[in-house]
Phi, psi and omega in degrees: 000135179274161177241031182277345174253145176289165177301319180296319179294317177300319179298320177297319178296315179298320178302319179296314180297317178299317182293311185287319188261354181054050177245169176270156179300328181296334179284346187271060174284156181305324183270000179296128179280126187299320180272307186292317185267325186257356172081018179288145170251183186297325177292324176298320180299315178297317180298316179299312180301315180297319180290323176296315180299316181294316183294324185256356179066038181229171171240119179283123180299143181308318182295330176289320181298323182293338182265359183278115176240315184251171175301319179296322177301319178297316178296319178296319179296319178294315179301317179297318180295327177279358178079030183244016182281000000 
């Protein structure tokens, strides 16, 4: 697990995942696969990306989005976009 996002930022990302995917916070382990484990489909992935971008005022680069598989990957992609990798 990286420590490039603050606890508050991680909580915001988790809030988005809980809202979009209707999962519990306990299911959001760093290694949880967003599609395979949490049940996201391709539209959910787009919705999650848009909500993260809106919440943090950033644009996630397309190449970062393609590499997001797990919850930790999402946090890492956001951290990279924020310049904290």
